[in-house]
C-alpha positions as CSV (number, residue, x, y, z in Angstrom):
1,M,-23.4,8.2,-40.3
2,S,-25.0,11.5,-41.2
3,I,-26.0,13.3,-44.4
4,H,-26.5,17.0,-45.0
5,P,-30.2,18.1,-45.3
6,S,-29.5,19.7,-48.7
7,V,-28.4,16.3,-50.0
8,L,-31.3,14.5,-48.5
9,R,-33.7,16.7,-50.5
10,S,-32.4,15.2,-53.7
11,F,-32.9,11.7,-52.4
12,G,-36.0,9.6,-53.2
13,P,-37.8,7.4,-50.7
14,S,-35.6,4.5,-51.4
15,D,-32.5,6.5,-50.7
16,K,-33.9,7.6,-47.3
17,I,-34.6,3.9,-46.5
18,I,-31.0,3.0,-47.4
19,E,-29.7,5.8,-45.2
20,K,-31.8,4.6,-42.3
21,L,-30.6,1.0,-42.8
22,V,-26.9,2.2,-42.7
23,S,-27.6,4.3,-39.6
24,D,-29.3,1.5,-37.8
25,A,-26.5,-1.0,-38.7
26,T,-23.8,1.3,-37.3
27,Q,-25.6,2.0,-34.0
28,G,-24.0,0.2,-31.2
29,L,-20.8,-0.5,-33.1
30,E,-17.8,0.4,-30.9
31,L,-15.8,1.8,-33.8
32,D,-13.1,3.2,-31.5
33,R,-11.9,-0.3,-30.8
34,T,-10.3,-0.3,-34.2
35,I,-8.7,3.1,-33.7
36,A,-5.0,2.8,-33.1
37,K,-4.1,4.5,-29.8
38,I,-1.0,3.8,-27.7
39,V,-1.6,1.7,-24.5
40,W,0.9,1.4,-21.7
41,I,1.1,-1.8,-19.8
42,Y,2.6,-1.9,-16.3
43,Y,3.3,-5.4,-15.2
44,I,4.0,-5.9,-11.5
45,K,6.2,-8.9,-10.8
46,A,6.0,-11.1,-7.6
47,D,9.1,-9.3,-6.2
48,G,7.5,-5.9,-6.8
49,T,9.5,-5.1,-10.0
50,V,7.6,-3.0,-12.5
51,V,7.9,-3.8,-16.3
52,K,6.6,-1.2,-18.6
53,T,5.6,-1.9,-22.2
54,A,3.9,0.2,-24.9
55,Y,1.6,-1.1,-27.6
56,E,0.4,0.7,-30.7
57,S,-3.3,-0.2,-30.2
58,I,-5.9,-1.8,-28.0
59,G,-6.1,-4.7,-30.5
60,A,-2.3,-5.3,-30.0
61,V,-2.8,-5.4,-26.2
62,A,-5.7,-7.8,-26.5
63,K,-3.6,-10.1,-28.6
64,A,-0.6,-9.9,-26.3
65,L,-2.6,-10.7,-23.2
66,N,-4.9,-13.2,-25.0
67,V,-8.1,-11.5,-24.0
68,H,-11.0,-9.9,-25.7
69,H,-10.8,-6.2,-26.5
70,T,-13.8,-5.5,-24.3
71,V,-11.7,-6.7,-21.4
72,I,-9.0,-4.2,-22.3
73,N,-11.6,-1.4,-22.5
74,N,-13.0,-2.3,-19.1
75,H,-9.5,-2.1,-17.5
76,L,-8.1,0.9,-19.3
77,D,-7.3,3.7,-16.9
78,K,-9.5,2.0,-14.3
79,W,-7.0,1.3,-11.4
80,I,-8.6,-2.0,-10.7
81,K,-6.8,-4.1,-8.1
82,G,-5.0,-6.9,-9.7
83,G,-5.5,-5.5,-13.2
84,I,-5.4,-8.3,-15.8
85,E,-3.2,-10.8,-14.1
86,N,-1.1,-8.0,-12.6
87,N,-1.1,-6.1,-15.9
88,Y,-2.3,-2.5,-15.4
89,L,-3.4,-0.6,-18.5
90,F,-3.2,3.1,-19.2
91,S,-3.7,5.5,-22.1
92,S,-0.7,7.6,-21.1
93,E,2.5,7.1,-19.2
94,L,2.4,7.3,-15.5
95,D,4.4,9.9,-13.6
96,S,6.3,9.1,-10.4
97,L,3.3,9.8,-8.1
98,E,0.9,7.7,-10.2
99,L,3.5,4.9,-10.3
100,E,3.7,5.0,-6.5
101,K,-0.1,4.8,-6.3
102,L,-0.1,1.8,-8.6
103,M,2.5,0.1,-6.4
104,E,0.3,0.8,-3.4
105,I,-2.7,-0.8,-5.0
106,S,-0.6,-3.9,-6.0
107,L,0.8,-4.3,-2.5
108,L,-2.6,-4.0,-0.9
109,R,-4.0,-6.8,-3.1
110,K,-0.9,-9.0,-2.6
111,H,-0.9,-8.7,1.2
112,N,-4.5,-8.0,2.0
113,N,-5.2,-11.6,3.2
114,L,-1.7,-12.6,4.1
115,K,-1.5,-14.1,7.6
116,V,1.2,-12.7,9.8
117,W,2.9,-14.2,12.8
118,V,4.2,-11.5,15.2
119,Y,6.8,-12.5,17.9
120,D,8.2,-10.6,20.9
121,A,11.8,-10.3,19.8
122,L,13.2,-10.7,23.3
123,T,11.3,-13.9,24.2
124,L,10.1,-15.3,20.8
125,E,6.6,-15.7,22.2
126,L,3.7,-15.1,19.8
127,I,1.7,-11.9,20.1
128,L,-2.0,-12.6,19.8
129,D,-1.5,-16.0,18.2
130,V,-1.8,-15.0,14.5
131,F,-3.1,-12.0,12.6
132,S,-5.4,-12.8,9.6
133,S,-3.9,-10.0,7.5
134,M,-1.2,-7.4,7.4
135,K,-3.7,-4.7,8.0
136,K,-5.0,-6.3,11.2
137,A,-1.5,-6.4,12.5
138,A,-0.9,-2.8,11.5
139,D,-4.2,-1.8,13.2
140,Y,-3.1,-3.6,16.4
141,F,0.1,-1.7,16.6
142,N,-1.4,1.5,15.3
143,V,1.1,1.9,12.5
144,D,1.1,2.1,8.7
145,Y,1.0,-1.5,7.3
146,R,4.0,-0.6,5.0
147,S,6.2,-0.1,8.1
148,L,5.5,-3.7,9.0
149,L,5.7,-5.1,5.5
150,K,9.3,-4.0,5.1
151,H,10.3,-6.1,8.1
152,L,8.4,-9.2,7.1
153,D,10.6,-12.3,7.1
154,T,13.8,-10.2,7.4
155,K,14.7,-11.7,10.9
156,I,15.4,-8.0,11.9
157,A,13.5,-6.7,14.9
158,T,11.6,-3.5,14.9
159,M,10.0,-1.4,17.6
160,K,6.2,-1.1,17.2
161,G,3.7,-0.1,19.8
162,G,6.3,-0.1,22.5
163,K,7.4,-3.7,21.7
164,L,10.4,-5.0,19.9
165,I,8.9,-7.5,17.5
166,L,9.8,-9.9,14.6
167,L,7.3,-10.6,11.8
168,F,7.0,-13.7,9.7
169,S,4.6,-15.0,7.0
170,N,4.7,-18.5,8.6
171,E,4.8,-19.8,12.2
172,L,8.3,-20.5,13.5
173,T,9.4,-23.9,14.6
174,E,11.0,-24.4,18.0
175,L,14.4,-24.8,16.3
176,E,14.0,-21.6,14.3
177,K,13.1,-19.8,17.6
178,E,16.2,-21.0,19.3
179,S,18.4,-20.0,16.5
180,L,16.9,-16.5,16.5
181,L,16.7,-15.9,20.2
182,N,20.4,-14.8,20.6
183,K,20.7,-13.2,17.1
184,V,18.0,-10.5,17.3
185,K,19.2,-7.3,15.7
186,K,17.3,-4.0,15.7
187,T,17.1,-2.1,12.5
188,T,20.1,0.3,12.7
189,N,18.5,3.2,10.8
190,E,15.2,3.1,12.5
191,T,14.0,5.8,14.8
192,T,11.6,5.4,17.7
193,P,9.2,8.4,18.1
194,V,8.8,9.5,21.7
195,W,5.8,11.2,23.3
196,V,6.6,12.9,26.6
197,Y,3.9,13.6,29.2
198,R,3.5,15.1,32.7
199,N,0.9,14.1,35.2
200,V,-1.4,17.1,35.7
201,E,-4.2,16.5,38.2
202,G,-4.3,12.8,37.5
203,A,-4.3,13.2,33.7
204,L,-1.4,12.7,31.3
205,V,-0.7,15.9,29.4
206,L,1.9,16.3,26.6
207,I,4.7,18.6,27.6
208,D,4.5,20.7,24.4
209,N,0.9,22.0,24.4
210,N,-0.5,18.6,23.2
211,K,1.7,18.6,20.0
212,P,3.8,15.5,19.1
213,S,7.0,15.5,21.2
214,Y,10.1,14.0,19.5
215,S,10.7,12.0,16.4
216,S,13.4,10.0,18.1
217,K,14.9,9.0,21.4
218,F,18.1,10.9,20.5
219,L,16.2,14.2,20.0
220,A,14.3,13.7,23.3
221,S,17.5,12.8,25.1
222,K,19.2,16.0,23.7
223,S,16.3,18.3,24.5
224,L,15.5,16.9,28.0
225,N,19.1,16.3,29.0
226,I,18.3,12.6,29.7
227,S,20.2,9.7,28.4
228,T,18.7,7.4,25.7
229,I,19.3,4.5,28.0
230,T,17.1,6.1,30.7
231,I,14.4,6.9,28.2
232,S,14.5,3.3,26.9
233,K,14.2,2.0,30.5
234,Y,11.0,4.1,31.1
235,L,9.5,3.9,27.6
236,D,6.0,2.6,27.7
237,S,6.5,1.5,31.3
238,D,3.7,3.8,32.8
239,K,6.4,4.8,35.3
240,S,7.8,8.3,35.6
241,Y,11.3,9.6,35.6
242,K,11.6,13.1,37.2
243,G,7.9,13.6,36.7
244,L,8.0,12.6,33.0
245,Y,6.3,9.7,31.3
246,F,7.6,8.3,28.0
247,Y,5.6,6.5,25.3
248,T,6.0,5.4,21.7
249,T,2.4,6.1,20.8
250,F,-0.1,8.9,21.5
251,K,-2.0,8.3,24.8
252,V,-5.6,9.4,24.6
């Protein structure tokens, strides 16, 4: 609260005391809490579905989520992992890139401590017993964790780090292994990157001036005039074919 100096001159001592009392009383009050401003809530369901709802004020959001309005203020536009029980609050609608970022945060939280059992798809033997998180598994295979996540519990094999693997959120029983062993299917639309090297004075050197080679076995086959079957045979084998070495990851 403020009063123009010209008005203050007409006040007596008691008036100034009243003004000071009013000023002191309003200090620290978060008056903006009562101001109506639209709040968008993005709720992330367990299956990844996003539900968007708009409320006319912070107070309405606090009532809907059954929390104090200070909690709302503390989460508004903060991008806090988990939000308020998977409710993320914003003072404006998210665009497509922001929504993608929100999904990323939600997935990271959901799968951060998820144990992952990774099996060799051809033998159904465990690879390194169990990974304590999806990120640990991704780091082991040197890939983005999302490329593993989309294969989790699908019973569809994927090529990672030169191995055809299956990923599960629980350890398989012997019966489950037997039923899977003869039914392994590789993702039909997945491409396997290929890095092609020559041995130069005992060191592996990429054939294209140390730039990534080919985004798929098909493109490598077409460019080098070598069948994809041959490339698959020598892929990650550390053996050469006509002086060429083939890998699914960059070799330092």
